[in-house]
C-alpha positions as CSV (number, residue, x, y, z in Angstrom):
1,M,104.1,130.0,13.5
2,T,106.6,132.2,11.7
3,I,110.3,132.4,12.7
4,M,109.8,136.0,13.7
5,K,107.0,135.2,16.1
6,K,109.1,132.4,17.7
7,I,111.9,134.9,18.3
8,L,109.5,137.5,19.8
9,L,108.0,134.9,22.2
10,T,111.4,133.7,23.2
11,M,112.5,137.3,23.9
12,C,109.4,137.9,26.0
13,F,110.0,134.7,28.0
14,F,113.6,135.7,28.9
15,A,112.4,139.3,29.7
16,S,109.8,137.9,32.1
17,V,112.5,135.8,33.8
18,V,114.7,138.8,34.4
19,I,111.8,141.0,35.6
20,S,110.5,138.3,38.0
21,A,113.9,137.5,39.5
22,Q,113.9,137.9,43.3
23,T,117.1,140.0,43.8
24,F,118.6,142.3,46.4
25,T,121.1,144.6,44.8
26,A,123.4,146.9,46.8
27,N,123.0,150.6,45.8
28,K,125.8,151.9,48.1
29,D,128.5,150.9,50.6
30,G,127.3,150.0,54.1
31,D,126.1,147.4,56.6
32,W,124.2,144.3,55.6
33,T,121.4,145.2,58.0
34,D,120.8,148.7,56.6
35,T,117.5,148.5,54.8
36,T,118.2,151.6,52.6
37,L,121.3,149.8,51.2
38,W,119.2,147.4,49.1
39,T,117.2,147.8,45.9
40,I,114.7,144.9,45.7
41,T,113.5,143.4,42.4
42,G,110.8,140.8,42.1
43,A,109.8,140.8,45.8
44,I,108.1,137.6,47.0
45,D,107.6,138.6,50.6
46,A,107.6,141.7,52.7
47,S,111.3,141.2,53.8
48,T,113.4,144.4,53.8
49,L,116.7,142.4,54.1
50,P,117.9,139.4,51.9
51,T,116.7,136.0,52.8
52,A,117.5,132.5,51.5
53,D,114.8,133.1,48.8
54,Y,116.7,136.0,47.2
55,D,119.7,136.4,45.0
56,V,122.2,139.1,46.2
57,V,124.2,141.3,43.8
58,L,127.0,143.6,44.9
59,P,127.8,145.7,41.8
60,T,131.2,147.1,40.9
61,G,132.3,149.6,43.6
62,M,129.8,148.5,46.3
63,A,131.2,147.1,49.5
64,V,128.9,145.5,52.1
65,R,129.9,144.5,55.6
66,V,128.3,141.7,57.7
67,K,129.2,142.6,61.3
68,N,129.8,140.5,64.4
69,G,126.6,138.8,65.5
70,V,124.8,139.2,62.2
71,S,123.4,136.3,60.1
72,A,123.2,136.8,56.4
73,N,121.3,134.4,54.2
74,M,120.9,134.4,50.4
75,K,120.1,132.1,47.5
76,S,123.1,133.2,45.4
77,L,125.9,135.8,45.6
78,T,127.2,137.8,42.7
79,I,130.2,140.1,43.3
80,G,131.1,142.7,40.6
81,G,134.4,144.2,39.6
82,S,136.8,146.6,41.2
83,G,135.7,147.8,44.6
84,A,132.9,145.3,45.1
85,Q,133.4,143.3,48.3
86,L,131.5,141.3,50.9
87,R,133.3,141.7,54.3
88,I,132.6,138.9,56.8
89,D,133.5,139.8,60.4
90,N,134.2,137.4,63.2
91,G,131.1,136.2,65.0
92,S,129.0,136.5,61.8
93,I,127.3,133.8,59.8
94,V,127.0,134.0,56.0
95,K,125.1,131.3,54.1
96,V,124.8,131.0,50.3
97,T,122.6,128.0,49.4
98,G,123.4,128.3,45.7
99,A,126.3,129.6,43.7
100,V,129.0,132.2,44.3
101,H,130.1,134.3,41.3
102,I,133.1,136.7,41.7
103,T,134.2,139.1,39.0
104,R,136.7,141.2,41.0
105,S,140.2,139.8,40.4
106,Q,141.0,139.6,44.1
107,D,139.6,140.6,47.5
108,G,135.9,140.3,46.4
109,I,135.3,138.5,49.7
110,A,137.2,139.5,52.9
111,M,137.0,137.5,56.2
112,Y,138.3,139.5,59.2
113,A,138.8,138.5,62.8
114,Q,139.4,141.5,65.1
115,S,139.2,139.1,68.1
116,G,138.4,135.4,68.4
117,P,137.9,133.0,65.5
118,L,136.8,133.9,61.9
119,G,133.1,134.0,61.1
120,S,131.3,131.3,59.1
121,F,130.9,131.3,55.4
122,T,129.1,128.4,53.7
123,Y,128.2,128.2,50.0
124,G,126.7,125.7,47.6
125,S,129.0,126.0,44.6
126,V,131.3,128.4,42.8
127,T,130.6,129.4,39.2
128,Q,133.4,132.0,38.9
129,N,136.3,131.8,41.4
130,K,138.7,134.7,42.2
131,R,141.2,135.2,45.0
132,I,139.7,136.3,48.2
133,F,141.5,137.0,51.5
134,I,141.3,136.2,55.2
135,R,142.9,137.9,58.2
136,P,142.7,135.6,61.2
137,R,143.6,136.6,64.8
138,L,145.6,134.2,66.9
139,A,145.0,133.5,70.6
140,A,148.5,134.7,71.8
141,N,151.2,136.9,70.5
142,N,154.8,135.8,70.1
143,K,153.9,132.2,70.8
144,W,153.8,129.3,68.4
145,A,150.3,128.4,67.1
146,L,148.9,125.7,64.8
147,I,147.0,127.0,61.7
148,S,145.5,125.9,58.4
149,S,144.3,127.4,55.2
150,P,140.6,127.3,54.0
151,L,141.7,128.6,50.6
152,K,143.1,127.0,47.4
153,E,146.5,128.2,46.1
154,S,147.3,130.3,49.2
155,R,151.0,131.1,48.9
156,M,153.3,130.7,51.8
157,N,155.3,133.9,51.3
158,E,152.1,135.9,51.1
159,I,151.8,134.9,54.7
160,A,155.4,135.0,55.7
161,E,156.9,137.8,53.6
162,K,154.9,140.1,51.4
163,N,151.8,140.9,53.5
164,S,152.7,139.9,57.0
165,S,156.0,141.3,58.4
166,N,154.8,140.1,61.8
167,V,155.9,136.6,61.1
168,V,159.2,136.0,63.1
169,T,162.3,135.2,61.1
170,S,165.5,133.6,62.5
171,G,168.4,133.6,59.9
172,T,167.0,131.9,56.8
173,D,164.2,130.2,58.8
174,I,160.8,131.8,58.8
175,G,158.4,131.1,61.6
176,L,156.1,129.1,59.4
177,A,156.6,125.3,59.2
178,S,155.0,122.0,58.1
179,Y,155.5,118.8,60.2
180,D,157.3,115.5,59.5
181,D,157.1,113.0,62.4
182,S,159.6,110.7,60.7
183,Q,162.4,113.2,61.4
184,G,164.5,113.5,64.5
185,T,163.3,115.2,67.6
186,D,164.6,118.6,66.7
187,L,163.9,118.3,63.0
188,K,160.2,117.5,62.9
189,Y,159.1,121.0,62.0
190,V,160.3,121.9,58.5
191,Y,160.6,125.7,58.3
192,Y,159.8,127.8,55.2
193,Q,163.0,129.5,54.0
194,T,163.6,133.1,52.9
195,A,165.3,131.7,49.8
196,N,161.9,130.4,48.6
197,S,161.2,133.6,46.6
198,P,160.2,135.0,44.2
199,H,156.6,135.6,45.3
200,A,154.9,134.3,42.2
201,N,156.6,130.9,42.5
202,S,156.1,130.4,46.2
203,A,155.0,127.1,47.6
204,Q,151.4,126.8,48.4
205,L,149.6,125.7,51.6
206,T,147.6,122.5,51.2
207,Q,143.9,122.5,52.3
208,G,143.5,120.0,55.1
209,K,147.1,120.1,56.3
210,G,148.3,122.1,59.3
211,Y,151.2,124.4,59.9
212,S,153.0,126.0,62.8
213,I,153.4,129.8,62.9
214,L,155.1,132.3,65.1
215,I,153.7,135.9,65.1
216,N,155.1,138.9,66.9
217,N,153.0,142.0,66.3
218,A,154.0,143.8,69.6
219,G,153.9,147.5,69.2
220,D,151.5,147.4,66.3
221,N,148.3,145.5,67.1
222,T,146.5,147.1,64.2
223,K,148.4,144.8,61.9
224,P,146.8,141.4,61.1
225,D,148.4,138.4,62.7
226,H,148.8,136.9,59.3
227,Y,147.2,137.2,55.9
228,Q,146.1,134.6,53.4
229,R,144.9,135.0,49.8
230,G,143.4,132.2,47.7
231,L,140.5,130.7,45.9
232,L,137.3,129.3,47.4
233,V,137.5,125.5,47.7
234,D,135.1,124.2,45.0
235,A,135.9,120.4,45.0
236,W,135.0,118.1,47.9
237,P,135.9,115.9,49.7
238,I,139.4,116.9,50.7
239,N,141.7,113.9,51.3
240,I,145.0,114.0,53.0
241,T,147.2,110.9,53.0
242,L,148.5,110.2,56.5
243,S,152.0,109.0,57.3
244,T,152.9,106.4,59.9
245,G,156.5,107.6,60.0
246,G,158.1,108.2,63.4
247,N,155.4,108.1,66.1
248,G,152.6,108.3,63.5
249,F,151.5,111.9,64.3
250,N,150.3,114.1,61.5
251,L,149.6,117.8,61.6
252,L,146.3,118.5,59.9
253,G,144.0,121.6,59.7
254,N,140.5,122.8,59.2
255,P,140.0,123.3,55.4
256,L,136.6,125.0,55.8
257,T,135.6,128.7,55.8
258,G,133.8,128.1,59.1
259,F,133.6,125.6,62.0
260,L,134.4,121.9,61.7
261,N,132.6,119.2,63.6
262,V,135.1,117.2,65.6
263,N,133.1,114.6,67.5
264,S,129.8,112.9,67.5
265,N,128.3,115.3,70.0
266,A,128.9,118.0,67.4
267,H,127.2,115.9,64.7
268,A,126.3,112.2,64.9
269,T,128.0,111.2,61.6
270,N,129.4,114.3,59.9
271,N,132.4,114.8,62.1
272,I,136.1,114.0,61.6
273,L,136.6,111.4,64.4
274,T,133.7,109.2,63.3
275,A,134.4,109.5,59.6
276,N,138.1,108.7,60.0
277,N,138.0,106.3,62.9
278,G,139.2,103.3,60.9
279,I,142.6,104.9,60.0
280,L,143.5,106.4,63.4
281,S,145.5,104.7,66.1
282,E,143.3,106.6,68.5
283,A,140.0,108.4,67.8
284,T,141.6,111.6,69.3
285,V,142.7,115.0,68.2
286,W,145.4,117.0,69.9
287,F,145.5,120.9,69.9
288,W,148.3,123.2,71.0
289,D,147.1,125.8,73.5
290,S,149.4,128.7,72.7
291,V,148.1,130.8,75.6
292,N,149.0,128.3,78.3
293,S,151.7,126.4,76.3
294,A,149.9,123.1,76.9
295,W,148.3,120.3,74.9
296,I,144.5,120.0,74.8
297,T,143.0,116.6,74.0
298,K,139.6,116.0,72.5
299,N,137.7,112.8,71.9
300,Q,134.2,111.3,71.6
301,S,133.6,111.7,75.3
302,D,133.8,115.5,75.1
303,A,130.9,117.8,74.8
304,A,130.2,119.0,71.3
305,Y,133.3,120.5,69.9
306,K,133.3,122.5,66.7
307,M,136.8,123.6,65.6
308,P,137.1,127.2,64.4
309,G,138.5,128.1,61.0
310,V,142.2,128.3,60.4
311,Q,142.8,125.8,63.3
312,G,145.6,123.2,63.1
313,F,145.5,119.9,65.0
314,F,147.3,116.5,65.3
315,V,146.0,113.0,64.8
316,K,147.9,109.7,65.1
317,A,147.7,107.4,62.1
318,S,147.3,103.6,62.2
319,S,147.8,103.3,58.4
320,A,149.0,105.3,55.5
321,S,145.4,106.0,54.4
322,S,143.4,109.1,53.4
323,F,142.0,111.4,56.1
324,T,138.8,112.8,54.8
325,F,137.1,116.2,55.2
326,T,133.6,116.8,53.7
327,K,131.6,119.9,53.2
328,A,128.8,118.4,55.4
329,M,131.2,118.6,58.4
330,Q,130.8,122.4,58.5
331,S,128.8,124.1,61.2
332,D,127.6,127.7,61.3
333,T,128.6,128.2,64.9
334,G,131.2,126.8,67.1
335,D,133.7,127.2,69.8
336,A,136.2,130.1,70.4
337,F,139.7,128.6,69.9
338,L,139.9,125.6,72.4
339,K,136.9,126.3,74.5
340,S,134.2,123.6,74.5
341,S,130.4,123.7,74.9
342,A,128.9,122.9,78.3
343,T,129.4,119.4,79.7
344,S,126.7,117.0,80.7
345,N,125.6,115.9,84.2
346,R,128.1,113.0,84.4
347,F,130.5,112.5,87.2
348,E,133.9,113.9,86.1
349,I,137.2,114.8,87.7
350,D,139.5,117.2,86.0
351,L,142.9,116.8,87.8
352,N,145.3,119.7,87.7
353,V,149.0,120.0,88.5
354,T,150.8,123.3,88.7
355,I,154.5,124.3,88.9
356,G,154.6,128.1,89.4
357,K,152.4,129.5,86.6
358,Q,152.4,126.4,84.5
359,K,149.4,124.1,84.7
360,R,148.7,120.7,83.2
361,S,145.5,118.7,83.3
362,A,144.1,115.2,83.0
363,S,140.5,114.1,83.0
364,I,138.7,111.1,84.5
365,R,135.1,110.6,83.3
366,Y,132.5,108.1,84.6
367,I,130.3,107.0,81.7
368,D,127.8,104.2,81.2
369,N,129.1,101.2,79.2
370,M,132.8,102.1,79.6
371,T,135.4,99.6,80.8
372,T,138.5,99.8,82.9
373,D,140.6,98.9,79.8
374,F,141.3,101.1,76.8
375,D,138.1,102.3,75.2
376,N,139.1,103.8,71.9
377,G,137.4,107.2,71.3
378,Y,136.7,107.6,75.0
379,D,140.2,107.1,76.4
380,S,143.0,109.3,74.9
381,S,146.7,109.3,75.4
382,T,148.8,112.4,76.0
383,F,150.3,113.9,72.8
384,G,153.4,111.8,71.9
385,G,154.8,113.4,68.9
386,Y,157.8,114.6,70.9
387,G,158.7,114.6,74.6
388,S,157.3,116.9,77.3
389,S,159.2,118.1,80.4
390,F,156.0,118.7,82.4
391,E,152.8,116.6,82.2
392,V,150.2,114.9,84.3
393,Y,148.4,111.7,83.2
394,T,146.6,108.6,84.5
395,N,147.3,104.9,83.7
396,L,144.6,102.4,82.9
397,V,142.8,101.0,86.0
398,G,142.2,97.6,84.3
399,K,145.7,96.7,83.2
400,D,149.0,98.3,82.3
401,S,149.3,99.2,78.6
402,G,152.1,101.7,78.8
403,K,149.7,104.4,77.8
404,K,149.8,107.8,79.5
405,L,146.2,109.0,79.4
406,A,145.1,112.6,79.1
407,I,141.5,111.4,79.2
408,Q,140.3,108.2,80.9
409,S,136.7,107.1,80.8
410,L,135.5,104.6,83.4
411,P,132.3,102.7,84.3
412,N,129.7,104.8,86.0
413,A,129.5,102.4,89.0
414,N,131.6,100.7,91.7
415,F,133.7,103.8,92.2
416,E,135.6,102.6,95.2
417,D,136.9,99.5,93.3
418,M,138.6,101.7,90.8
419,I,141.9,103.1,92.1
420,I,143.4,105.4,89.4
421,P,147.2,105.6,89.0
422,V,148.4,109.2,88.5
423,G,151.7,110.1,86.9
424,V,153.6,113.3,86.8
425,T,156.6,114.2,84.6
426,A,158.5,117.1,86.0
427,N,162.1,118.2,86.6
428,A,163.6,116.5,89.6
429,N,163.1,118.3,92.9
430,S,160.2,120.3,91.6
431,E,157.4,121.4,93.9
432,I,154.1,120.4,92.4
433,T,150.6,121.3,93.5
434,F,147.5,119.1,92.8
435,S,144.0,120.5,92.6
436,A,140.8,119.2,91.1
437,K,137.5,120.3,89.6
438,A,135.1,117.5,90.5
439,L,131.7,117.8,88.8
440,N,128.5,116.0,89.8
441,V,130.1,113.9,92.5
442,P,127.6,111.2,93.6
443,T,126.0,111.8,96.9
444,G,128.1,110.5,99.8
445,Y,131.3,110.2,97.8
446,K,134.5,112.3,98.0
447,V,137.6,112.6,95.8
448,F,140.9,111.9,97.4
449,L,144.5,112.0,96.2
450,E,146.8,109.4,97.8
451,D,150.5,109.9,98.1
452,R,152.0,106.5,98.9
453,L,155.5,107.9,99.5
454,N,154.2,110.1,102.3
455,S,151.3,107.8,103.3
456,T,148.7,110.5,103.0
457,F,145.2,111.0,101.7
458,T,144.1,114.5,100.7
459,R,140.5,115.4,99.8
460,L,140.4,117.4,96.5
461,D,136.7,117.9,95.8
462,E,136.4,120.8,98.3
463,V,136.6,124.4,97.4
464,D,140.3,125.6,97.0
465,A,141.6,122.2,98.1
466,E,145.2,121.5,97.2
467,Y,148.0,119.1,97.9
468,T,151.7,120.1,97.5
469,A,154.6,117.6,97.2
470,T,158.2,117.6,96.0
471,V,159.1,115.1,93.3
472,T,162.6,113.8,93.8
473,E,162.8,112.1,90.3
474,K,161.6,113.1,86.9
475,T,158.7,110.6,87.0
476,T,156.5,109.7,89.9
477,E,155.2,106.3,88.8
478,G,153.6,104.3,91.6
479,R,153.4,107.2,94.0
480,F,150.1,109.0,93.4
481,Y,146.6,107.6,93.1
482,L,143.1,109.1,92.8
483,H,140.1,107.6,94.7
484,A,136.4,108.2,94.7
485,R,135.3,107.0,98.1
486,T,132.9,107.5,100.9
487,S,135.9,107.9,103.4
488,A,139.6,108.5,103.2
489,L,140.4,105.2,105.0
490,S,141.7,102.4,102.7
491,L,142.0,98.8,103.8
492,D,145.5,97.4,103.5
493,S,144.1,94.7,101.2
494,E,142.7,97.4,98.9
495,L,146.1,99.1,98.6
496,L,147.8,95.8,97.9
497,N,145.3,94.8,95.2
498,S,145.9,98.1,93.4
499,V,149.6,97.3,93.0
500,R,150.4,96.7,89.3
501,I,152.8,93.9,88.3
502,Y,153.9,93.4,84.7
503,K,156.8,92.5,82.5
504,S,158.3,95.8,81.3
505,N,160.7,94.1,78.8
506,T,162.0,90.6,78.1
507,S,164.1,90.4,81.2
508,T,162.4,92.7,83.8
509,L,159.5,92.4,86.1
510,K,158.1,95.8,87.2
511,I,156.1,96.4,90.4
512,V,154.3,99.7,90.7
513,G,152.3,101.2,93.6
514,L,154.1,99.9,96.6
515,S,153.9,101.6,99.9
516,Q,157.2,102.3,101.8
517,G,158.6,99.3,103.7
518,K,160.1,95.9,103.5
519,T,158.7,93.8,100.6
520,N,159.2,90.1,99.6
521,V,158.4,88.9,96.1
522,S,158.2,85.3,95.0
523,L,157.4,84.0,91.5
524,Y,155.9,80.5,91.0
525,N,155.2,78.5,87.8
526,V,151.9,76.6,87.2
527,I,153.1,73.5,89.1
528,G,154.0,75.5,92.2
529,E,157.8,75.6,91.8
530,Q,159.4,78.8,93.0
531,V,161.5,80.3,90.2
532,L,162.3,83.7,91.7
533,K,162.6,85.2,95.2
534,A,163.6,88.8,96.0
535,S,163.5,91.1,99.0
536,F,163.9,94.9,99.1
537,N,162.7,98.1,100.8
538,A,159.9,99.5,98.6
539,N,159.5,103.1,97.6
540,G,156.8,103.2,95.0
541,T,158.3,101.4,92.0
542,K,160.6,98.4,91.8
543,E,162.2,96.6,88.8
544,I,163.4,93.0,89.3
545,S,165.6,91.1,86.8
546,L,164.0,87.9,85.6
547,P,165.9,84.6,85.0
548,R,165.4,82.8,81.7
549,L,161.9,81.4,81.9
550,S,159.5,79.5,79.6
551,S,156.4,81.3,78.3
552,G,153.3,80.7,80.3
553,V,151.2,81.7,83.3
554,Y,153.0,82.5,86.6
555,V,151.9,83.6,90.0
556,V,153.5,86.5,91.8
557,Q,153.3,86.4,95.6
558,L,153.8,89.9,97.1
559,E,154.3,90.2,100.8
560,T,154.6,93.6,102.6
561,E,154.4,94.8,106.1
562,T,150.6,95.3,105.7
563,G,149.7,92.0,104.1
564,K,150.0,89.4,101.3
565,V,148.5,89.2,97.8
566,N,148.9,86.9,94.8
567,K,148.6,88.1,91.2
568,K,148.7,86.1,87.9
569,I,150.9,87.3,85.1
570,V,151.6,85.9,81.6
571,L,155.2,85.8,80.4
572,E,155.7,85.5,76.6
């Protein structure tokens, strides 16, 4: 075969490839679902809109919009030069199984959120990467929120200065900050400074890290809450080294242009809690609810939770290891801000406490194979990065661990044997109101709140049921208890058995859950010698100074006006 024939055959081959390519090409500006917008080449089926079998091309000057509720699928995406743009609205799903190729120098892709979280954009790879932009919408105005960036090389002062005058500034501090738990209480948030200009040399946000932001767009809601420009992430996984400094809390953020699987109910394996369980002190994530100014806690016992894009969150590290995000953790659909999917049919009590318009919540969940001790991934502490002036929590039923629990999972049996200590932190002399949302209460059972200070039982599982009390001290340890019972009556022996006795420090014995009245306490060693005796009028909680004692097992004999009980403790 001559050289010329080889050349001709080669040219014919490439020509046939071009002619047979299955491509949808935009011929004007418009909506993705407008069938007249597309010119089809090499059709392989009767589709009038792009599918995963077709390449999509948006030539120079052509802008196409994927509106709320629309799903757009394609094999590859090519975006031309100036004026070419794919706009992705909130509530939409855009999936590119193959490569994305962007020629326009910036803004070739635009992700908008008029309300709610951003839409979802997934892609296989990036062959030419240019700066795109996103305009998220936060849940509340003029309230601190936690955010992240799904883009590479997104500059802080594009968010804080150049494009978003809605970011609040105080002196040289801009309302945009990273978090360092090793710092003092009032120094943990490290604010971006106005002196960090010029724009071209601005610090960049890190994918996978979280940031705190304060937006005030009052009077001009047409403006975006904030604005980010950057490149599509083209290298996975993303690893963030955690710090154990301070209390060990780290502010991270969703690095995906879409929803992130949080727990195993969202995806059995491709979720952040399962993948990173070995480096976390607790398999828990904490979110800041800016609308209600409260912490929201999520763990493996929650219904499927898929975190929206640009969402920040906290985790607590057990070691200075890498927290990993993978591309496989992305989901097309998810939850609006901090709302979860529907729960299961399990017995669950969501206990609420309000002061005025402020509300705090703790959850008790009855699940097969759980214990009364700490079940990591199913029990979760309240957020402990810094103090809270108002919170409600429970303590472990099985033993005292010092943990304040936002979520406590218990065995799905023997409900009456599990008396749940409830704690409230509030300003002294506050009037607090308890209520509960009790789901799937077993037949014949009721939910009661016990107030041992006032010797009352109040049923909370009825419609509009409430109990109001005044707290005389900042904490209420030993006063309130939650019961699931067939009646409100408790035997005196039951109440005594629920009293917790433990060593709070090297020289103090702490007794929690006492009813009012005269109480005698004796401490005996293993050979029956009395090594301590004390008498006092009980009022919920009592601390008793210990003499110098050898390590070992001791028996505490507790005698009240209603009876006597012995409990073993170990002193080390």
